[in-house]
C-alpha positions in Angstrom: 17.5 -7.2 -1.6 15.3 -8.5 -4.5 12.0 -7.3 -5.8 9.6 -5.5 -3.5 6.2 -7.0 -3.0 4.2 -3.9 -2.4 0.7 -4.2 -1.0 -1.9 -1.9 0.5 -3.6 -1.9 3.9 -6.3 0.5 5.0 -7.2 0.9 8.7 -8.8 3.4 11.0 -8.2 3.6 14.7 -9.2 7.1 15.9 -7.4 10.2 14.7 -5.5 9.5 11.6 -2.5 11.6 12.8 -2.0 8.9 15.5 -2.3 5.9 13.3 -0.1 7.5 10.6 2.7 8.2 13.2 2.6 4.6 14.4 2.9 3.0 11.0 5.6 5.4 9.8 7.8 3.7 12.4 7.4 0.1 11.1 10.0 -1.7 9.0 8.8 -2.5 5.6 6.3 0.4 5.5 7.0 2.4 2.4 4.3 5.1 2.6 1.4 6.1 4.9 -1.3 8.4 3.5 -4.1 9.8 5.7 -7.5 9.9 4.3 -11.2 9.1 4.5 -13.4 6.2 3.5 -16.5 4.3 4.4 -19.0 7.0 4.1 -22.1 7.6 2.0 -21.8 11.3 1.2 -21.2 11.9 -2.5 -17.9 13.4 -3.7 -14.6 14.0 -2.0 -15.2 15.0 1.6 -13.3 17.7 3.5 -11.8 17.3 7.0 -14.5 19.6 8.4 -17.2 17.5 6.8 -15.8 14.3 8.1 -15.4 15.7 11.6 -19.1 16.7 11.6 -19.9 13.0 11.5 -22.5 13.6 8.8 -20.6 12.0 5.9 -20.3 8.6 7.5 -16.6 8.5 6.6 -13.9 7.3 9.0 -10.5 8.9 9.4 -8.1 6.2 8.0 -4.6 5.6 6.8 -3.7 3.7 3.7 -0.4 2.0 4.1 1.9 0.8 1.3 4.1 -1.9 2.6 6.7 -4.4 1.3 5.3 -7.9 2.1 8.8 -9.3 1.8 9.7 -7.2 4.9 6.6 -7.2 7.0 3.5 -9.3 6.8 -0.1 -8.0 6.7 -0.7 -10.1 9.8 2.1 -8.3 11.7 0.7 -4.9 10.6 -2.7 -6.0 11.9 -1.1 -6.9 15.3 0.5 -3.5 15.4 -2.8 -1.9 14.6 -4.8 -3.8 17.2 -2.3 -3.0 19.9 -1.8 0.7 19.1 -5.4 1.8 19.7 -8.3 0.6 21.9 -10.4 -1.8 19.6 -13.0 -2.2 22.4 -14.4 1.4 22.3 -17.2 2.0 19.9 -16.7 5.2 17.8 -14.2 6.6 20.2 -10.5 6.8 20.9 -9.7 8.8 24.1 -11.2 12.2 23.8 -12.0 11.8 20.1 -15.6 10.8 19.8 -17.7 10.1 16.7 -18.2 7.5 14.0 -15.3 9.1 12.1 -13.0 7.7 14.9 -14.3 4.1 14.7 -11.9 1.1 14.8 -12.0 -0.4 11.4 -10.1 -2.6 9.0 -10.9 -2.1 5.3 -9.9 -5.1 3.4 -8.6 -5.0 -0.2 -9.3 -8.7 -1.0 -10.6 -11.9 0.5 -7.3 -12.9 1.9 -7.0 -9.7 3.9 -10.6 -10.1 5.1 -9.9 -13.7 6.3 -6.6 -12.6 8.0 -8.4 -9.6 9.7 -11.1 -11.9 11.1 -8.4 -14.4 12.4 -6.4 -11.6 14.0 -9.4 -10.0 15.7 -10.5 -13.4 17.0 -7.0 -14.2 18.3 -6.7 -10.8 20.0 -10.1 -11.0 21.8 -8.8 -12.9 24.9 -6.3 -10.1 25.6 -9.0 -7.5 26.2 -11.4 -7.2 29.1 -14.2 -5.9 26.8 -15.4 -7.1 23.4 -13.6 -6.0 20.3 -15.8 -3.7 18.2 -13.4 -3.4 15.3 -15.4 -3.3 12.0 -14.1 -5.4 9.1 -15.4 -4.0 5.8 -14.5 -4.0 2.1 -12.7 -0.9 1.0 -14.7 1.5 -1.0 -13.4 4.7 -2.4 -10.3 6.1 -0.5 -10.1 9.9 -0.5 -6.7 11.3 0.4 -6.9 13.9 3.1 -5.7 17.5 2.7 -2.0 18.1 2.4 -1.6 19.5 5.9 -2.7 16.2 7.4 0.0 14.2 5.7 3.0 13.4 8.0 1.3 15.5 10.6 3.2 14.2 13.7 6.6 14.5 12.0 5.7 18.1 11.0 4.0 19.2 14.3 5.6 17.3 17.2 5.6 20.5 19.4 1.8 20.8 19.2 -0.1 19.9 22.4 -2.1 17.1 20.8 1.0 15.5 19.4 3.0 15.6 22.7 0.0 14.6 24.9 -1.6 11.9 22.7 0.8 10.7 19.9 4.1 10.6 21.7 2.9 8.2 24.4 1.4 6.0 21.7 4.9 5.8 20.0 6.6 5.1 23.4 4.2 2.1 23.8 4.8 1.0 20.2 8.5 1.1 20.7 8.2 -1.1 23.8 5.7 -3.7 22.4 7.0 -3.9 18.8 10.7 -3.0 19.1 11.7 -5.8 16.6 9.4 -4.3 13.9 10.8 -0.8 14.0 12.8 0.9 11.3 
């Protein structure tokens, strides 16, 4: 198989449980870690603090992927089609700046690619894309119980009502990219 070309991607598209579940299905994705970034509050925030909306942080996932198996561009396409990038600070019933649609770039190449993908996706939506493209600051890993949340809690109402339908859509639109 050759050497792996591991890279990082950090995105937020609503509740991190949903975004994590989506990317865990994609071929070439080695690891997905839920966490927080983009805020101004000092120190490592807690889930409760982030949910208050007062820290300025977004719920995000940090994805470790093998660029030899899946491109950053393909992962951006999955991201842009697995949430609504046209709703400001909201995904479904989840409302607040912590649920904003955001791509945190790790370098200039990622920034440029994010700008291109957002521009290319714009005609496919009735409303304007509001996805923020920002440099990654400090990434804080979320508490342990948030990691692999869907895999560990599929029977919970939120998972079956919100995440399972997202995965059904993912499997239909991106079947060729699945593990």
